[in-house]
N, C-alpha and C positions, 0 to 999 in steps of 0.2 A: 504494500500500500504506500503510495507516494505521500509526500509532505502536504500537498494541497488537499488531498482527501482527508488526511488526518486532521487538518485544521477545520475543514467543513464539518466533520463529524463531531469534533470537540465543541465547536460553536453550537451545534444542535443539542448536545448534552447540557451545556451551560444554560441555554435558554429554557430547556425542558424543566430543569430543577430550580432555576431562578423563579419560574412561575409558581411552582409548588411552595418553595420557601418563602415567597412574598406574603402569602396569606395564611398558611396552615399553622404556623407557630403562634400567631397573635389573634386569630379569629376568636378563640375562646375568651381572651381578655376583653375584646370588644363586646361580645354578646353577653358576657357575665357582668362586667363592671359598668359598661356604658348603657347597654340595652336591658340589663337586669334580668336576664334569663336565669332560671334556677339550674341546679347542678345537672339534673337529668337532661334538660333541654340543651345545656352546654355540651354535655357528653354526646348527645345525639348529633349535634352539628359536627363535632370532631369525628364521629363515627361514620359520616357520609363517605369518606374515602374507603372504609372497610366494605361498605355495600358496593361501591364501585369496583373494588378488588374482587368481590364475589362474581360480579356480572361481567367483568372485563374479558375473561377467557372466551365467553360466548360471543360478545360483540366483536372483539378483535379477531377471534378465530373464524367466525362466519364471514365477515366482510373482507378483512385483509387477505384471507386465504382463498377467497373465491371471486369477489366482485370488484375490488378496487386496489390500485397500487398503494403501497404503504405510505408513501410520501404524500399522496393526494388525500388519503384518509386522515393522516396527521394534520394536514392543513385544514380540512373540513371540521374536524373535532375541535381544534383550537379556535377556529373562527366562531363557531357556535358557542364554545365555552366562554369566549371573551364577552359576548352579549349577556350570557347567563350570570357571569361573575359581576359585571357592572350593574346589572339589575339587582343582584343580591346586595350590593353595597348601598343601595338606596332604601332598603327595607328596615323597619324598626320593630316589627312583630314576628313572633316565632314561626308561625305556619308558612307564610310566603317566603321568608328567608331560608328556612329549612328546605322547602321544596326546590328553591332555585339552586342552593348549594349542593343538594343531593343530585339534581339533574346534571350540574356541572361535574361533580365527582364521577358520575357514571360515564361521562364522556372523557374525562381527563385520565382516569386510571388505565384504560386501554392504551393510551399514548406511551406509557412507560414501556410496554412490550413492543410497540411499533418502533420507537427509537432504537431499541436493542436489535430488532430485526433488520432495520436499515443499516445499522453499523456492522452487524455480523456478515451481511451479504457482501460488503465491500472489503472484508479482511481476508488476507492470505493465511495469517497465523493468529487466530483469535486469542489463544492462551497468552500470548505476549503482547498483542496489540490492543486488546479491549481495555485493560485496566488503566493505562495512561490516558485513554480517551474518556472513560467513565468518570475518572476523578474530576474532570471539568464540571460534571454535574454537582458534585459536592461543593466545589468552589462557587458555582452559581448559587446554590442554597445559602452559603456563607455570605456572599455579596448581597443577596436579597435581605437577609437578616440585619446586616450592618446598615444598609440603606434605610430600611424601615425604622430602625432604632436610633441610630446616630444622625442620619440624614434628615428624616422627617419627624422623629419622635412620635411615631404614629401607632404605638402598641395598642392603645385603647380606642382606636378610630377605625372608620371604614376605609381609610386610605390604602391599606395593604391589599384589599380586594380590588380596588381600582388599579393599583400597580400590577396585580396579576392579570387583570383584563387587558391592560396595555401590553404587557409581555406576551399575552396569548395572541394578540394581533400581529406583533412582530414575528412570533413563531409561525403563525399561519402563512405569512408571506415567505418567510425563510424556508419553510417546508417545501415550497414549490421549486426551490432552487437545489434541493437535495437530489442525489442520484436516483434514477428510476428504479423502483423496487416492485415489479409486478407480482401478482398472485402466482403461487407455484403449486397450488392444490391440484391433484390429479383425480380427485373424487369429491362429491358433494360433502359439505360439512355435516357431521353427526356429533351429537353430544357424547356418544360413547367413544369417539376418537380423542376427546380431550383427556380422558383418564382410562386408557385401555386396560384390559384384564392383567397384562403383564405388570402394570404399575400397581394396581390394586392388590396383586399377589405379594407385593413387597411387605404388606402389613402382616403377613404370616410369620415374618422374621420378628422374634420377640424384641430384639434390641431396636430395630427400626420402629416398631410399634410404640415402644417406650419413648423413643426420641420424638416421634410425631405428637404423642400425647403431651409430653413436656413442652414442646414448641407451642402447642395450642394453649396450654395453661399459662405459660410465661407471658403470653400476649395480653392476658387480663391485667396484671399489674403494669405492664408496659404502657397501656393506654392512660394510666394515671399520669405518666410523664408527658406524653404528647398532648393530652387534653388540658392539663391543669398546672403545669410548671410555669408557664408564662403568666397566667392569672395570679398564681401564688407569689411569684417574685414581684409583680407589680403591686399586689395588695399589701405586702409587708414592707414596701418602700425601696426596692432595689432599682436603681436608675438604669435606664437603657437595657431592660431585661432581654429583649429579643437579640440585641447585639451580643450580650454576654452568653446567651444560649448557643451562639455559633461556635463557642469554644468546644462544644460537643462534637461538631462536625470536623473541627480542626484535629481533635484527638482521634477521631475516626480515621482520618487520613493517615495519621502516624501509626496507629495500630494495624491498619491494613498492610503496611510494609513489614510489620513484625510477625504477622501470622505464620509465614513459613518457618521462621526461627523457632517460635514457640511450639508449632505443630510437631516438629522433629523431636522436641524434648518432652512434651507433655502427652501427646496422643489425643485422640478425639474426645475421650471421656473427660479428661481433666481440663481440656480447653472449654468444653461445654459447661462444666462445673464452675470454672472461673467466670464465665459469662453470666451465669445465673447468680453467683455470689456477688458480682458487681452490682446487680440490680438491688439486692438486699442492702448492701452497703450504701448505695446512692440514696435510697429512701430514708435510711437512718440519718445520713448527713442532712437531708432536707428537713427531717423532723426536728432536729436540734440546732440547725443553723439559724443565723439572723443577719440582718444587714450591717451590724456593727462588728463586734469582736468575733462573731461567728460567721462572717462572710466567707472565710476560707472554706468552711464546710459546704456552703452552697456552691461555690466555684468548683470545688473538688467533686461534688456530686454531678455537676454538669460535665466536667472533664472525664468522668468515668464512662461517658457515652461510648467512647471508642471500644472499651472492653465489653461493655454491656451489649453493644450491637455486633461488633466484629467477631468477638470470641464465641458468641452463641449463634447468630444468624448466618454470618459468612462461613463459619466452621460447619454449621448445619447444611449449608448449600454444598460444601465440598463433600460432606458425609453422604448426602443424598445422591450426588453425582456418582460417588463410589459404589453405592448399593444398587443403583438403578441399572437395568439392562441397557447396553450401549445404545440401542435403537430407540429407547424411550426415556432418555434423560431429561429432555425438555418437558415431557408430560409429567414426569415425577416432580420436577421443580415447580411446575404449575400447580400440582396438587398440594404440595407443601405451602406454597404461597396462598392458596385458597384457604387452607386450614389455619394459617397464622394471621396474615394481614387481612384476610376476609373474616372468617367466622370468629377467630380468637379475639381480634381487635374490636369487632362489632359487639361481642359480649362484654369486653373490657370497657367500651364506651358507655354502655348502659350501667354497669356495676360501679364504675368510678363516679358517675353522676349521682347514683343513689348514695354512695358513701359521702360525697361532698355535701349533699343536701342534709344528710344526717348530722353532720358536724357544722352546719351553718348556724350563725348567731343572729338574733333579731336586728342587730345594727348593720348587717350586711357583711360582717367578717366571717371567718371560719376558724375552727380549731385545727390548724394545719398540722400540728404535731400528731394528733390522733389520725388524721387522714393519711399521712405518710407512713405511720406505723402500721396501719391496715395494709397498705400496699407492700410494705416490707415483709409483713407476716405471710401474705399470699406468695410472694417470691420465695420466702424461706421454706414454705411448705412444698413448693415445686422443687426446690433444691434437695430437700430430704428425700422426696419421692424419686428423683432422678438418680441421686447418689446410690440408693440401695437397689433400684430396679434395672439400671442400665449396666450391662456386664461386658460390653465390647470395648476393650481397652484401646485398640489401635485399628479402628475401622476404616481409616483412610490415610493416605500419604499426601503430604504437601508437595 
């Protein structure tokens, strides 16, 4: 792959994740603190991407594999999404705002698979070429957070949604300049093709079943972080919260580079245990941190994101790739994504909202220590389950 193509694909990744990072981190602060939605409603808004993740294999699989070139579908989805997101930014009541953000998420989540498909079709050596291009997506997310927080001071406003709408228009236009990526399906789309029997048979392996169940369960406390960290930091008085939360993506980039080194020394089981343990530790730091003398605990909890995400989810992707039959690795990854980012985070969105409402005070504040200790307890229970139930020490090689 030549340098010009590398640049074009890198710009695609940057824009794709700039859009997501523009609104997703701060939308819960806006709806909870400015629009005064309750915890369940706030969690439901955050959970729209989980519903999108559940539906995206069907939308992307049916259209992109059969009817439309990937880059044209990418342009269409982002163009429609821009209108939906801008309309959502003008709402002040729950029902219309939720409906618009849900519609947007159903259209946006398939674009994550489309940008990967476009990138992979242009690569000669995906194993070595994909990561340096994908990292521009993380940089895009970081830039969006810094712009929202330090540039516009817009954590508790509708401005991030308008920024995402503008970014979507840019992405829609840019998509038409991407390499032609026509459909390659040789037969009509069927739901059974998404998760063939060879993939479903993987669950007869006890270790993989335990891994999949733990992946589902850890996504429940995970959504406490995604839905309520920014409202928490803003409510307790941490300045430029969205900007500080980008430290998590910065640590994610560093940990990504360290995964091969740790993999050789720890093996899959202890890598996964380290990832779950980091979630427990993060929430304990959040529970007892404060914007004054304890601010280091809050920042360290954010910086743990690299271990939380990479050591569990990236390691899990490697483990899944190792366990899946060679011809069905993409389908296996899709099923794990559905279990985690779809069903797991959808349940987590609802449960986190229930917990936040339970510890809400009449003055509009929250007993955040109790909320984070509930999340830590759920993660600790998953850790204990996984430690005793998962017996495969070295299920994959880095």
